The first five atom37 places (N, CA, C, CB, O) and aatype in JSON, in Angstrom:
{
  "aatype": [12, 11, 16, 9, 9, 9, 0, 10, 15, 16, 10, 19, 10, 19, 15, 13, 15, 6, 7, 11, 5, 16, 10, 2, 16, 15, 3, 11, 9, 6, 19, 15, 9, 0, 15, 15, 13, 15, 10, 19, 2, 3, 16, 11, 6, 11, 19, 15, 9, 18, 16, 7, 15, 7, 13, 19, 15, 10, 2, 11, 7, 15, 11, 16, 15, 9, 15, 4, 2, 15, 7, 11, 6, 19, 1, 17, 0, 2, 11, 7, 11, 11, 7, 2, 19, 9, 13, 11, 9, 16, 15, 3, 12, 4, 7, 11, 16, 9, 11, 10, 15, 11, 19, 12, 3],
  "atom_mask": [
    [1, 1, 1, 1, 1],
    [1, 1, 1, 1, 1],
    [1, 1, 1, 1, 1],
    [1, 1, 1, 1, 1],
    [1, 1, 1, 1, 1],
    [1, 1, 1, 1, 1],
    [1, 1, 1, 1, 1],
    [1, 1, 1, 1, 1],
    [1, 1, 1, 1, 1],
    [1, 1, 1, 1, 1],
    [1, 1, 1, 1, 1],
    [1, 1, 1, 1, 1],
    [1, 1, 1, 1, 1],
    [1, 1, 1, 1, 1],
    [1, 1, 1, 1, 1],
    [1, 1, 1, 1, 1],
    [1, 1, 1, 1, 1],
    [1, 1, 1, 1, 1],
    [1, 1, 1, 0, 1],
    [1, 1, 1, 1, 1],
    [1, 1, 1, 1, 1],
    [1, 1, 1, 1, 1],
    [1, 1, 1, 1, 1],
    [1, 1, 1, 1, 1],
    [1, 1, 1, 1, 1],
    [1, 1, 1, 1, 1],
    [1, 1, 1, 1, 1],
    [1, 1, 1, 1, 1],
    [1, 1, 1, 1, 1],
    [1, 1, 1, 1, 1],
    [1, 1, 1, 1, 1],
    [1, 1, 1, 1, 1],
    [1, 1, 1, 1, 1],
    [1, 1, 1, 1, 1],
    [1, 1, 1, 1, 1],
    [1, 1, 1, 1, 1],
    [1, 1, 1, 1, 1],
    [1, 1, 1, 1, 1],
    [1, 1, 1, 1, 1],
    [1, 1, 1, 1, 1],
    [1, 1, 1, 1, 1],
    [1, 1, 1, 1, 1],
    [1, 1, 1, 1, 1],
    [1, 1, 1, 1, 1],
    [1, 1, 1, 1, 1],
    [1, 1, 1, 1, 1],
    [1, 1, 1, 1, 1],
    [1, 1, 1, 1, 1],
    [1, 1, 1, 1, 1],
    [1, 1, 1, 1, 1],
    [1, 1, 1, 1, 1],
    [1, 1, 1, 0, 1],
    [1, 1, 1, 1, 1],
    [1, 1, 1, 0, 1],
    [1, 1, 1, 1, 1],
    [1, 1, 1, 1, 1],
    [1, 1, 1, 1, 1],
    [1, 1, 1, 1, 1],
    [1, 1, 1, 1, 1],
    [1, 1, 1, 1, 1],
    [1, 1, 1, 0, 1],
    [1, 1, 1, 1, 1],
    [1, 1, 1, 1, 1],
    [1, 1, 1, 1, 1],
    [1, 1, 1, 1, 1],
    [1, 1, 1, 1, 1],
    [1, 1, 1, 1, 1],
    [1, 1, 1, 1, 1],
    [1, 1, 1, 1, 1],
    [1, 1, 1, 1, 1],
    [1, 1, 1, 0, 1],
    [1, 1, 1, 1, 1],
    [1, 1, 1, 1, 1],
    [1, 1, 1, 1, 1],
    [1, 1, 1, 1, 1],
    [1, 1, 1, 1, 1],
    [1, 1, 1, 1, 1],
    [1, 1, 1, 1, 1],
    [1, 1, 1, 1, 1],
    [1, 1, 1, 0, 1],
    [1, 1, 1, 1, 1],
    [1, 1, 1, 1, 1],
    [1, 1, 1, 0, 1],
    [1, 1, 1, 1, 1],
    [1, 1, 1, 1, 1],
    [1, 1, 1, 1, 1],
    [1, 1, 1, 1, 1],
    [1, 1, 1, 1, 1],
    [1, 1, 1, 1, 1],
    [1, 1, 1, 1, 1],
    [1, 1, 1, 1, 1],
    [1, 1, 1, 1, 1],
    [1, 1, 1, 1, 1],
    [1, 1, 1, 1, 1],
    [1, 1, 1, 0, 1],
    [1, 1, 1, 1, 1],
    [1, 1, 1, 1, 1],
    [1, 1, 1, 1, 1],
    [1, 1, 1, 1, 1],
    [1, 1, 1, 1, 1],
    [1, 1, 1, 1, 1],
    [1, 1, 1, 1, 1],
    [1, 1, 1, 1, 1],
    [1, 1, 1, 1, 1],
    [1, 1, 1, 1, 1]
  ],
  "atom_positions": [
    [[-83.24, 13.37, 55.12], [-82.46, 12.37, 55.8], [-82.27, 11.13, 54.92], [-83.13, 11.99, 57.12], [-81.19, 10.56, 54.86]],
    [[-83.37, 10.73, 54.22], [-83.28, 9.57, 53.32], [-82.27, 9.85, 52.2], [-84.67, 9.23, 52.72], [-81.53, 8.96, 51.79]],
    [[-82.24, 11.06, 51.73], [-81.33, 11.44, 50.65], [-79.88, 11.32, 51.1], [-81.62, 12.87, 50.16], [-79.03, 10.87, 50.33]],
    [[-79.59, 11.72, 52.33], [-78.23, 11.64, 52.86], [-77.8, 10.18, 53.01], [-78.13, 12.36, 54.22], [-76.67, 9.84, 52.67]],
    [[-78.7, 9.31, 53.51], [-78.38, 7.89, 53.67], [-78.16, 7.24, 52.32], [-79.51, 7.17, 54.44], [-77.22, 6.45, 52.16]],
    [[-79.0, 7.55, 51.36], [-78.85, 6.97, 50.01], [-77.54, 7.46, 49.38], [-80.06, 7.35, 49.1], [-76.83, 6.68, 48.74]],
    [[-77.21, 8.74, 49.54], [-75.98, 9.29, 48.97], [-74.75, 8.65, 49.61], [-75.93, 10.82, 49.16], [-73.8, 8.3, 48.91]],
    [[-74.78, 8.49, 50.93], [-73.66, 7.84, 51.61], [-73.53, 6.37, 51.22], [-73.81, 7.97, 53.12], [-72.42, 5.88, 51.05]],
    [[-74.64, 5.68, 51.09], [-74.63, 4.27, 50.68], [-74.04, 4.13, 49.28], [-76.05, 3.66, 50.73], [-73.25, 3.23, 49.02]],
    [[-74.44, 5.01, 48.39], [-73.92, 4.98, 47.02], [-72.42, 5.26, 47.01], [-74.66, 6.0, 46.13], [-71.67, 4.6, 46.29]],
    [[-72.0, 6.21, 47.79], [-70.57, 6.54, 47.89], [-69.76, 5.36, 48.4], [-70.37, 7.75, 48.8], [-68.67, 5.09, 47.89]],
    [[-70.28, 4.67, 49.4], [-69.59, 3.51, 49.96], [-69.5, 2.4, 48.93], [-70.3, 3.02, 51.22], [-68.44, 1.79, 48.77]],
    [[-70.59, 2.12, 48.23], [-70.59, 1.06, 47.21], [-69.65, 1.39, 46.06], [-72.0, 0.84, 46.68], [-68.97, 0.5, 45.55]],
    [[-69.61, 2.63, 45.66], [-68.72, 3.03, 44.56], [-67.26, 2.89, 44.98], [-69.02, 4.48, 44.12], [-66.41, 2.55, 44.15]],
    [[-66.95, 3.15, 46.23], [-65.56, 3.06, 46.67], [-65.04, 1.62, 46.69], [-65.42, 3.67, 48.05], [-63.84, 1.4, 46.63]],
    [[-65.96, 0.64, 46.78], [-65.54, -0.77, 46.77], [-65.52, -1.38, 45.37], [-66.46, -1.58, 47.65], [-65.02, -2.49, 45.2]],
    [[-66.04, -0.7, 44.4], [-66.05, -1.26, 43.04], [-64.65, -1.17, 42.45], [-67.07, -0.52, 42.14], [-63.89, -0.25, 42.76]],
    [[-64.32, -2.13, 41.61], [-62.99, -2.19, 41.01], [-62.96, -1.38, 39.72], [-62.57, -3.64, 40.74], [-63.93, -1.36, 38.96]],
    [[-61.85, -0.74, 39.5], [-61.65, -0.04, 38.24], [-61.26, -1.05, 37.18], [0.0, 0.0, 0.0], [-60.72, -2.11, 37.49]],
    [[-61.53, -0.72, 35.97], [-61.2, -1.61, 34.86], [-59.72, -1.49, 34.54], [-62.07, -1.29, 33.62], [-59.22, -0.39, 34.29]],
    [[-59.02, -2.62, 34.54], [-57.59, -2.61, 34.22], [-57.39, -3.27, 32.87], [-56.77, -3.33, 35.32], [-57.99, -4.3, 32.57]],
    [[-56.53, -2.66, 32.07], [-56.23, -3.24, 30.76], [-54.78, -3.64, 30.73], [-56.55, -2.23, 29.62], [-53.92, -3.02, 31.36]],
    [[-54.5, -4.7, 29.99], [-53.14, -5.19, 29.84], [-52.68, -4.84, 28.44], [-53.05, -6.72, 30.1], [-53.29, -5.23, 27.44]],
    [[-51.6, -4.12, 28.37], [-51.05, -3.75, 27.09], [-50.51, -5.01, 26.41], [-49.93, -2.68, 27.26], [-49.76, -5.77, 27.03]],
    [[-50.87, -5.25, 25.17], [-50.47, -6.48, 24.49], [-48.97, -6.54, 24.24], [-51.21, -6.61, 23.18], [-48.45, -7.62, 23.96]],
    [[-48.28, -5.41, 24.33], [-46.84, -5.45, 24.12], [-46.09, -5.83, 25.39], [-46.35, -4.1, 23.62], [-44.89, -6.07, 25.35]],
    [[-46.79, -5.89, 26.54], [-46.16, -6.31, 27.79], [-45.91, -7.81, 27.74], [-47.04, -5.95, 29.01], [-46.77, -8.58, 27.32]],
    [[-44.72, -8.21, 28.18], [-44.39, -9.63, 28.21], [-44.43, -10.11, 29.65], [-42.99, -9.9, 27.58], [-43.88, -9.46, 30.54]],
    [[-45.07, -11.23, 29.85], [-45.17, -11.81, 31.18], [-44.52, -13.17, 31.14], [-46.64, -11.9, 31.67], [-44.89, -14.02, 30.32]],
    [[-43.55, -13.39, 32.03], [-42.9, -14.68, 32.11], [-43.42, -15.41, 33.33], [-41.35, -14.53, 32.16], [-43.29, -14.93, 34.46]],
    [[-44.02, -16.58, 33.11], [-44.59, -17.35, 34.19], [-43.8, -18.64, 34.33], [-46.1, -17.63, 33.96], [-43.6, -19.36, 33.35]],
    [[-43.37, -18.91, 35.52], [-42.65, -20.14, 35.8], [-43.63, -21.15, 36.39], [-41.46, -19.89, 36.75], [-44.17, -20.93, 37.47]],
    [[-43.85, -22.26, 35.68], [-44.8, -23.26, 36.13], [-44.24, -24.06, 37.29], [-45.18, -24.19, 34.99], [-44.95, -24.32, 38.27]],
    [[-43.01, -24.43, 37.21], [-42.38, -25.18, 38.3], [-41.41, -24.25, 39.01], [-41.64, -26.45, 37.77], [-40.85, -23.33, 38.41]],
    [[-41.2, -24.48, 40.27], [-40.34, -23.59, 41.03], [-38.91, -24.12, 41.15], [-40.92, -23.36, 42.39], [-38.07, -23.47, 41.78]],
    [[-38.63, -25.27, 40.58], [-37.27, -25.81, 40.66], [-37.01, -26.75, 39.48], [-37.06, -26.55, 42.01], [-37.91, -27.12, 38.73]],
    [[-35.74, -27.13, 39.36], [-35.35, -28.15, 38.4], [-34.3, -29.02, 39.04], [-34.83, -27.52, 37.07], [-33.69, -28.63, 40.04]],
    [[-34.07, -30.19, 38.48], [-33.07, -31.12, 39.01], [-31.82, -31.08, 38.15], [-33.63, -32.56, 39.09], [-31.9, -31.02, 36.92]],
    [[-30.66, -31.11, 38.81], [-29.38, -31.17, 38.12], [-28.73, -32.49, 38.5], [-28.47, -29.96, 38.48], [-28.49, -32.75, 39.68]],
    [[-28.44, -33.32, 37.49], [-27.85, -34.64, 37.7], [-26.38, -34.6, 37.33], [-28.6, -35.72, 36.87], [-26.01, -34.11, 36.26]],
    [[-25.54, -35.13, 38.22], [-24.11, -35.24, 37.94], [-23.89, -36.54, 37.16], [-23.26, -35.21, 39.26], [-23.75, -37.62, 37.75]],
    [[-23.87, -36.43, 35.84], [-23.63, -37.6, 35.0], [-22.17, -37.68, 34.54], [-24.56, -37.57, 33.78], [-21.85, -38.41, 33.6]],
    [[-21.3, -36.92, 35.2], [-19.87, -36.99, 34.89], [-19.27, -38.17, 35.65], [-19.14, -35.66, 35.26], [-19.97, -38.86, 36.4]],
    [[-18.0, -38.4, 35.46], [-17.34, -39.55, 36.08], [-16.68, -39.23, 37.4], [-16.33, -40.11, 35.15], [-15.97, -40.07, 37.96]],
    [[-16.89, -38.01, 37.92], [-16.24, -37.64, 39.18], [-17.15, -36.82, 40.07], [-14.97, -36.86, 38.9], [-18.17, -36.3, 39.62]],
    [[-16.78, -36.73, 41.32], [-17.51, -35.92, 42.29], [-17.24, -34.45, 41.99], [-17.09, -36.29, 43.76], [-16.1, -34.07, 41.69]],
    [[-18.28, -33.61, 42.06], [-18.13, -32.19, 41.78], [-18.75, -31.37, 42.9], [-18.77, -31.83, 40.42], [-19.66, -31.84, 43.6]],
    [[-18.27, -30.16, 43.07], [-18.85, -29.21, 44.0], [-19.32, -28.0, 43.21], [-17.83, -28.79, 45.1], [-18.6, -27.48, 42.36]],
    [[-20.55, -27.56, 43.49], [-21.12, -26.43, 42.76], [-21.76, -25.45, 43.74], [-22.15, -26.91, 41.72], [-22.09, -25.8, 44.87]],
    [[-21.92, -24.22, 43.26], [-22.68, -23.2, 43.98], [-23.95, -22.99, 43.18], [-21.86, -21.86, 44.16], [-23.89, -22.63, 42.0]],
    [[-25.11, -23.19, 43.8], [-26.39, -23.18, 43.1], [-27.05, -21.8, 43.02], [-27.32, -24.12, 43.76], [-28.14, -21.67, 42.46]],
    [[-26.41, -20.8, 43.58], [-27.03, -19.49, 43.64], [-27.58, -19.21, 45.02], [0.0, 0.0, 0.0], [-27.8, -18.06, 45.4]],
    [[-27.8, -20.29, 45.78], [-28.29, -20.12, 47.15], [-27.46, -20.91, 48.16], [-29.75, -20.54, 47.24], [-27.61, -20.73, 49.36]],
    [[-26.59, -21.77, 47.67], [-25.76, -22.55, 48.58], [-24.79, -23.46, 47.84], [0.0, 0.0, 0.0], [-24.86, -23.6, 46.62]],
    [[-23.9, -24.07, 48.6], [-22.89, -24.97, 48.05], [-23.39, -26.41, 48.14], [-21.54, -24.81, 48.78], [-23.97, -26.8, 49.15]],
    [[-23.14, -27.19, 47.08], [-23.6, -28.58, 47.02], [-22.47, -29.43, 46.45], [-24.89, -28.72, 46.15], [-21.82, -29.05, 45.48]],
    [[-22.24, -30.59, 47.07], [-21.32, -31.59, 46.51], [-22.16, -32.7, 45.9], [-20.34, -32.15, 47.6], [-23.08, -33.22, 46.53]],
    [[-21.84, -33.04, 44.67], [-22.58, -34.09, 43.96], [-21.65, -35.25, 43.64], [-23.22, -33.53, 42.67], [-20.67, -35.09, 42.9]],
    [[-21.96, -36.41, 44.18], [-21.23, -37.62, 43.81], [-21.63, -38.03, 42.4], [-21.5, -38.77, 44.82], [-22.63, -37.54, 41.87]],
    [[-20.87, -38.92, 41.82], [-21.18, -39.44, 40.49], [-22.58, -40.05, 40.51], [-20.12, -40.5, 40.03], [-22.85, -40.94, 41.32]],
    [[-23.46, -39.59, 39.64], [-24.81, -40.13, 39.52], [-25.83, -39.5, 40.45], [0.0, 0.0, 0.0], [-27.02, -39.82, 40.35]],
    [[-25.42, -38.62, 41.36], [-26.38, -38.01, 42.28], [-26.99, -36.76, 41.66], [-25.71, -37.67, 43.63], [-26.49, -36.24, 40.66]],
    [[-28.08, -36.27, 42.27], [-28.72, -35.07, 41.76], [-29.16, -34.17, 42.89], [-29.9, -35.43, 40.87], [-29.29, -34.6, 44.04]],
    [[-29.4, -32.92, 42.54], [-29.86, -31.92, 43.5], [-30.98, -31.11, 42.86], [-28.7, -31.01, 43.96], [-31.07, -31.01, 41.63]],
    [[-31.8, -30.52, 43.69], [-32.87, -29.66, 43.22], [-32.42, -28.21, 43.38], [-34.19, -29.92, 44.01], [-31.9, -27.82, 44.43]],
    [[-32.62, -27.41, 42.33], [-32.2, -26.02, 42.32], [-33.42, -25.16, 42.02], [-31.06, -25.77, 41.26], [-34.2, -25.46, 41.12]],
    [[-33.59, -24.09, 42.8], [-34.74, -23.2, 42.56], [-34.58, -22.54, 41.2], [-34.86, -22.13, 43.68], [-33.48, -22.23, 40.75]],
    [[-35.71, -22.33, 40.57], [-35.74, -21.86, 39.18], [-35.81, -20.34, 39.13], [-36.93, -22.48, 38.43], [-36.85, -19.77, 38.77]],
    [[-34.72, -19.69, 39.49], [-34.63, -18.23, 39.43], [-33.91, -17.85, 38.15], [-33.89, -17.65, 40.68], [-32.68, -17.88, 38.09]],
    [[-34.68, -17.49, 37.12], [-34.1, -17.15, 35.83], [-33.05, -16.05, 35.97], [-35.19, -16.72, 34.84], [-33.27, -15.06, 36.66]],
    [[-31.93, -16.25, 35.31], [-30.85, -15.28, 35.32], [-29.78, -15.55, 36.35], [0.0, 0.0, 0.0], [-28.67, -15.03, 36.23]],
    [[-30.08, -16.35, 37.36], [-29.06, -16.69, 38.36], [-28.02, -17.61, 37.74], [-29.7, -17.36, 39.61], [-28.3, -18.3, 36.76]],
    [[-26.83, -17.61, 38.31], [-25.74, -18.42, 37.79], [-25.45, -19.61, 38.69], [-24.49, -17.58, 37.62], [-25.46, -19.49, 39.92]],
    [[-25.19, -20.75, 38.07], [-24.7, -21.93, 38.77], [-23.2, -21.97, 38.49], [-25.44, -23.28, 38.3], [-22.78, -21.91, 37.34]],
    [[-22.41, -22.07, 39.57], [-20.95, -21.97, 39.44], [-20.25, -23.19, 40.02], [-20.44, -20.71, 40.12], [-20.83, -23.92, 40.83]],
    [[-19.02, -23.4, 39.61], [-18.17, -24.39, 40.25], [-17.83, -23.88, 41.63], [-16.88, -24.67, 39.41], [-17.81, -22.67, 41.86]],
    [[-17.56, -24.77, 42.55], [-17.16, -24.38, 43.9], [-15.89, -25.13, 44.28], [-18.29, -24.67, 44.93], [-15.68, -26.27, 43.88]],
    [[-15.05, -24.45, 45.07], [-13.82, -25.06, 45.54], [-13.59, -24.62, 46.98], [-12.61, -24.67, 44.63], [-13.31, -23.45, 47.24]],
    [[-13.72, -25.55, 47.9], [-13.51, -25.31, 49.32], [-14.35, -24.13, 49.84], [-12.04, -25.04, 49.59], [-13.85, -23.26, 50.55]],
    [[-15.62, -24.12, 49.47], [-16.53, -23.1, 49.95], [-16.43, -21.75, 49.27], [0.0, 0.0, 0.0], [-16.99, -20.77, 49.76]],
    [[-15.73, -21.68, 48.15], [-15.61, -20.43, 47.41], [-16.19, -20.61, 46.02], [-14.14, -19.97, 47.33], [-16.05, -21.67, 45.41]],
    [[-16.84, -19.56, 45.52], [-17.43, -19.6, 44.18], [-16.34, -19.6, 43.13], [-18.38, -18.41, 43.98], [-15.34, -18.9, 43.24]],
    [[-16.57, -20.41, 42.09], [-15.64, -20.47, 40.98], [-16.27, -19.94, 39.7], [0.0, 0.0, 0.0], [-17.14, -19.08, 39.73]],
    [[-15.81, -20.46, 38.59], [-16.3, -20.03, 37.27], [-17.75, -20.44, 37.06], [-15.42, -20.62, 36.17], [-18.24, -21.4, 37.65]],
    [[-18.43, -19.69, 36.21], [-19.83, -19.95, 35.88], [-19.93, -21.21, 35.02], [-20.46, -18.74, 35.15], [-19.19, -21.37, 34.05]],
    [[-20.85, -22.11, 35.39], [-21.13, -23.3, 34.58], [-22.21, -22.95, 33.58], [-21.57, -24.52, 35.48], [-22.05, -23.19, 32.38]],
    [[-23.32, -22.39, 34.07], [-24.43, -21.97, 33.2], [-25.32, -21.0, 33.95], [-25.24, -23.19, 32.71], [-25.25, -20.89, 35.18]],
    [[-26.16, -20.27, 33.19], [-27.17, -19.4, 33.77], [-28.51, -20.12, 33.7], [-27.23, -18.02, 33.04], [-28.81, -20.81, 32.72]],
    [[-29.32, -19.96, 34.73], [-30.63, -20.59, 34.79], [-31.59, -19.85, 33.86], [-31.18, -20.61, 36.25], [-31.67, -18.62, 33.89]],
    [[-32.3, -20.61, 33.04], [-33.32, -20.04, 32.15], [-34.68, -20.63, 32.5], [-32.98, -20.31, 30.67], [-34.76, -21.69, 33.11]],
    [[-35.73, -19.94, 32.11], [-37.08, -20.38, 32.46], [-37.45, -21.72, 31.82], [-38.09, -19.32, 32.04], [-38.3, -22.43, 32.36]],
    [[-36.83, -22.08, 30.7], [-37.17, -23.36, 30.07], [-36.59, -24.55, 30.82], [-36.66, -23.37, 28.63], [-36.93, -25.69, 30.5]],
    [[-35.75, -24.33, 31.81], [-35.2, -25.42, 32.63], [-36.19, -25.84, 33.72], [-33.87, -24.99, 33.27], [-36.12, -26.96, 34.22]],
    [[-37.09, -24.97, 34.08], [-38.0, -25.2, 35.21], [-38.82, -26.48, 35.03], [-38.94, -24.01, 35.37], [-39.42, -26.71, 33.98]],
    [[-38.82, -27.3, 36.07], [-39.59, -28.54, 36.06], [-38.9, -29.69, 35.35], [0.0, 0.0, 0.0], [-39.48, -30.78, 35.26]],
    [[-37.7, -29.5, 34.86], [-37.01, -30.54, 34.09], [-35.83, -31.1, 34.88], [-36.53, -29.99, 32.74], [-35.44, -30.57, 35.92]],
    [[-35.27, -32.18, 34.36], [-34.03, -32.75, 34.87], [-32.94, -32.43, 33.87], [-34.15, -34.3, 35.13], [-33.03, -32.81, 32.7]],
    [[-31.91, -31.74, 34.33], [-30.81, -31.29, 33.46], [-29.56, -32.09, 33.8], [-30.56, -29.76, 33.62], [-29.21, -32.25, 34.97]],
    [[-28.88, -32.59, 32.77], [-27.63, -33.32, 32.97], [-26.48, -32.32, 32.98], [-27.43, -34.4, 31.87], [-26.39, -31.45, 32.12]],
    [[-25.6, -32.46, 33.96], [-24.46, -31.56, 34.12], [-23.58, -31.55, 32.87], [-23.64, -31.95, 35.33], [-23.11, -30.49, 32.46]],
    [[-23.36, -32.71, 32.27], [-22.5, -32.79, 31.09], [-23.06, -31.98, 29.92], [-22.33, -34.24, 30.68], [-22.3, -31.53, 29.06]],
    [[-24.38, -31.78, 29.86], [-24.99, -31.05, 28.76], [-24.86, -29.54, 28.91], [-26.45, -31.42, 28.65], [-24.88, -28.82, 27.92]],
    [[-24.72, -29.05, 30.16], [-24.63, -27.6, 30.38], [-23.19, -27.13, 30.59], [-25.47, -27.21, 31.58], [-22.94, -25.92, 30.64]],
    [[-22.24, -28.07, 30.71], [-20.83, -27.7, 30.84], [-20.29, -27.3, 29.47], [-19.99, -28.86, 31.44], [-20.64, -27.91, 28.46]],
    [[-19.46, -26.29, 29.46], [-18.84, -25.88, 28.18], [-17.41, -26.31, 28.1], [-18.92, -24.38, 27.99], [-16.74, -26.05, 27.1]]
  ]
}
């Protein structure tokens, strides 16, 4: 009876132990420290943009916060419709303040 209890206890303890996981050094991990960045309208006119999640109107000198989803596109907007691409969000933008005039082509 003692042998059965010891065997079952050992089995239970072994089932809760973690297996050793290794990380392949060739795997690339991209970590975003901040979850958003600020976009400032430093142009001389009011603009409307699509941020990837919604439409925003920016007066001259105003700014908005945009979630930092790498690869998403920020586009011009006209009357609630998406327009041409202004820029694509990159991970190096996260946590920073970006001027609209610098990302416009």
